[in-house]
N, C-alpha and C positions, 0 to 999 in steps of 0.2 A: 472433555479431555483437555481442552485448552485452559479451562478454569482450574482444573486439577494441576496442570503444569504450573500455573501461576502460584498455586498453594504450595507446591513442592519447592518452587524457587524461594518463596517466603520463608521456608524452613531455614535457609541459610542465615537469615536475620536471627532466628531463634538460636541456632548453633553459636553464632558470634556472641550474642548476649550471654548465653549460658557460660561459654568459655571465659570471657573477660570477667564475668561476675564471680566465678569460682577461683580466679587467680588474682595475683597482686597487681596493684595499679601501675607499677613501674614497667609492666610488660603488656599493657593494654594495646598500644599501637602495633606492637609486633604480632599479637594474636589477630587483630583486625586485618592487618596486611596479609597474613597467611590466608584468612578466610576469603578475602576478596580475590587473591591470586588463584585460589582453588576453584572458585566459580568461573573465572575468566578462562584460565588455561584448561580446566576440565571440559568446558563446552567446546573449545576449539580443538582439543585432542579428540573428543568424541566425533567432531565433524571431520577431522583429517582422516581418521581410520577406525576409531573405537566403535562407531555404530556398525560398520561393515565387518568388524571382527566379531561383534556380538550377534549380529544377524546376517550370517554369510550366505544364507540360502542352503542349497545342497552341499553338505560337507561330510567329512569322515567322523564327525561326532566329537572330536577333540580339539581340532584347530582348523579354522577356515577363514577366508578373507575374500570379500567380493569387490575390492578396489578402494581407492582413495576418494575422499570427498563424498558429496551427495549427488544423486541423479538430478537432472534438470528437465526431464521430459514430463509430459502431462500426466503420466501414470499416477503420480502422487496425489492428484486431485480427483481421481475417478472413484465412482462408487464401488468398484470391484476391489479396491485395496481394503484389506482387513474386513472383508464382508460388509463393507460400508460403514464400519464402526467409527473410523477416523481416517485421516489422510496420511500419506507418507511423511509430510512435513510435521504434522502433529506427533506422529510416532517418534521421529528423531528428537524433537524438542522435549517431549515428556521423558523419554529414556535418558536424554542428555542431562536432565536435572538430577536424575538418580546417580549418574556416574560421579558427579563431583562430591556427593555425600560420603562416599567411601574414604576419600582423603581427608575430609573434614573431621571424621572420627579420629583419625591419627593425630590431627593438629592439636586437639584437646589433650590427648594423652602425653604428648611430648612438650607441652607448653612450658615456658619459662627457662628452658636450657638448651634448646636445639638451635643450631646455626640456620639462618634463614636460607642461604644459598643452597646448601645440600638438601634441605627440606623441599625446596622448589623443584630440584632435580628429581627427587624421589616421587613427588606428586605427579610430575609429567609422565614418568615411567609406569607408575602404579595405576593411575587413571587411564593412561593411554593404552596399556597392554594387559596388565593383570586383571583388572576389573572386567573388561569386556570378554576376555577369554573364559573366565569362570562363568560369566553370564550366559555365554553361548552354549555351555554344557546343558543348560536347562531351558532358558527362555528362547535360545536360538535353535532349539531342536536337537541338541547334542545328546551325548550318551546317557546323562542323568535322567533325561525326560523319557527314556525308553527302557530303563532298568526293569527286568521282569516281563518285558513285552510291551506292545504298543499301548495297551490299555492301563498299564501300571506306571511305575516310575516314581522317581523322587518328585516331591511337590513342594514348591515354595511360591506362594501366591504373590507376595510383594517384596520379598527379599530379606527375611530374617537371616538367612545364610548368604544369599547372593549379593546383598548390599551390606548389611550390618556386620556379619561375621567377617566378610572380606576386609572391611576396615578394622575390625577388632583384632584379627590375627596380626595384621601389620602393626597395630598399636602395641600389642604384646611384645613383638620382636623389637620394635623401636625403643620401648621403655626399658627393656632388658639391656640393650646395647648402650643406651645413653647413660644409664645409672640414675640414681635419685637426685633431686634438688639438694643443694647444700642445706643442712639442718633438718631434713625430713627424718632421718634415722640417726640416732646417737650411736656411739661406739659400744655402749652398754646394751644396745638392742632396743632401746625405747623408740616408740613411734610418736613423732611430734606432728600435731596438726599444723598446717600452714593455711590460715583462713583466707578465703577469698575477700576481695575488697568491696564487692557490691552485690550482696545477696538479693536485693530487690530486682536488679537487672537480670540475675540468674533466674529468678522466679518468672519474670516476664518472658525470658527466653524459652522456658519450659512450656508456658501457656501458648506461645507462638508455635512451638514444635507440635504440640497437641493439635492445634488448628491445622497446621500444615499436613499432619498425618491424614486428615480427611481427604486431601489430594493424593497423598502417597499411597494409601490403601484404596480409597474410593476410585481413583483413576486407574488402578490396576485391574478393575473389572473390565477395562478396555471397551466400554460401551456406556450408553446412557440408560441402561436397563434399570428401571426404578426399584424393582424388587431386590435385585442383586446388590445394587449400590447402597441402598438404605440399610440392608442387613449388615454390610461391611462397616458402615459408619457406626451402627449400634454396637457391634462386637468390638470394634476398635475403641470406642469410648468406654464401654464397660470394663474392658481389660485395663485401660489406663487408670480408671478410677480405683479398681480393685488393687492394682499394683501399687499405687500411691498409698492407699490405706493400709495395705499389708506391710509395706516397708516402714511406715510410721509406727504401727503397733509393734512389730518385731523389734525395731531399733529402740523403741521406748522401753520395752521389757528387758532388752539386753543391756542398755546403757543408762537407763533411768533419766533420760532427758528427751525433750521433744525436738528432734533434729530435723529442721526444715530441709536441709540439703539431701538427707536420706529420703524424705517424703518426695522431693522433686525427682530424684533418680529412680524411685519406685514407680512413679508415673511413666517415666521413659522406659523402664524395664518392662512394664505391662504393655506399652505400645510396641516395643521390639518383639516381645513374646507372641503377640497376636498376629503379627505381620505375615507369618508364613501360612496361616490358615484362617485368615479373617473371613473368607467367603464360605468356609465349611462349618464354622462353629455355631452352636446355639448360644443364646445369651448366657445360659448357665455355664456352659463350657468356657466361654470367654471370661467370665468372672473367675472361674477356677484357675485358668491359665494366668490371669493377672495376679491373683492372690499368691500363686506359687512364684511367679516372677518377682514380686515385691520382696518375698522372703529370701529368694536367691540373691537379690541385690545386697541385702544386709550382710549375708554370709560371704558373698564374693568380694565386697569392698574390704572386709576384714582379712580374707585370704590373700588378696593382692598385697595388702600392707604387710602381712606376716612373711610373705615371700620377698619382702624388701624391694618391691616394685613400686615406683612412685608414679601414680596416675592422678594428676591434679583434679580431673573432672569426673572420674569414675567411668571412663569410656570402655575399659576392658570389661567391667562388671555389666554395664548396660548393654553394649552392642555385641560383645563376643559371647559372654556366658548366657545372657538372656536370649541372644540370637540362636544359640545352640538349643536352649530349652524350647523356644518357640517352634523350631524346626522339628524336633523330636515329638513335640506335642501333637503334630499332625498325624503321626503314627499311633498316638494314644486316643485322640478324640475325633480325628477327622472323618471324612465321609467313607474312607476305606481303611479305617483303623484296624490294626491287627499286627501280628508279628512280621508279616511280609512288608507291610508299609513302613513299620518302624525300622526295619533293617534297611529299606531303601533310603529312609531319611538319615539314618546313621551313616550310610555310604556317602550320601551327598555332603554331610558335614565333614567327614573324613577327607574326601577328595578336595573340597575347597580349602580345608585346613592345611593339608600337606602342600598343596600348590602355593597357597598364599604365604605360608611360613618360609618355604624355600625361596620364593621370589623376593620377599621382603628382606630375608637374610642376605641374599646375593647382592641386591641393590645397596643395602645399608652398610654391609661390611666393606664393599668396594669404596663407598663414600667415606667410611670411617678411616680406612687405611690410606686414602689419597688426600682428601681435603679436610677430613675431620668432620664430625657431626655435632660436637658439643662446644658451646662457647667457653671462654676462659672464666676462671673464678671471679676475676674483677668485673667482667661484663655481667655475669649472673648476679653478683651482689649489688651492683649499681643499677641494673635493669637493662633489658634489651632495647627498650624504647630510646634510651639515651645513646647507646653504643651502636645500634644497627640502623637507627632512623634519625637520630638527632632531633627528636621531637618528644613532647610530653602530652599525654592524652588530656591532662587536666592542668594546663599551663598556669592557671590562676589559683590552683588549689594543690600545692605541692605537699607531699607527706613522705618523710623518709621511712620507707618500709624495706627492711632487709629480712 
């Protein structure tokens, strides 16, 4: 569990590399600053109250809280905790690594035009309150885990909905409220590509994320059981490979070119798609889930563009739309597949979506009406690194990119 915690922590390096690689060099410092802030404040917010919001013990199934901070008694080190699978301290740290991921997803979607201060306020509230409340509904023993009776219920093994779509819904709201980057859409309706400045770095980021997913999904077995853990790693990798290949083939047929960024996002789509049911799927089912996720990525990226929503890194397609697909796939292929399980999965998606959209709208509209959430035209054109940080990521290699 502690090794898996380290792997999930390492995923933040992958997110950082992916985001800066797919955006312009003049905003590199800004994106890195946001990613570092998310890790640090996310862990502290989870310590202050998030962990006890997410795992409140006995509660009404919708909202519970077992106090601020962490306990300091010896109970966390006894074999009785979690049936001896891991300690209280390990539990906190592993889950804390997940918490920060939700805001990192938003960071990529709003890159290159969001004000840093309001984004940090949003992160504190979303990671500190919204993410753990949604998590408590399933992983904390809340109402989603008991839909249809004690033996049934919504199922999300490692967070296709509870982590990825929680970030994805907020990303969708934030992108809509912010508006597109200057030059992304012409007045005539043309969609203009804004190339990232370092595709090798983005590629490295995706490979690091794939590696980190061994901890993300593997650790979610919550024990060192060799059979269960090794199956999860196999289904996770097969879905990633199938997702990448599917996105590559579908995008090549659609656009007549070999698009590496689509290939990369297809891998991530496969990973997000398998996350809800990685412990229940056969290898064949994992490949099928990945193949469908990869095709979804190509269509979803095009759909987001057609809706004139500007998502520089494809976060909405990857984390939201493939997160929804992966969650529903449990009702189609999982151990209890059937119409009842599919409806439980649909109910979980809907509950998380409604709550996350409402929460993100409330937080972001208040910020937009008070301090504003978008930088000025001048700041956006010249780059956030210069205006918000007074620094250059590549001080000896300047390039004027507008």
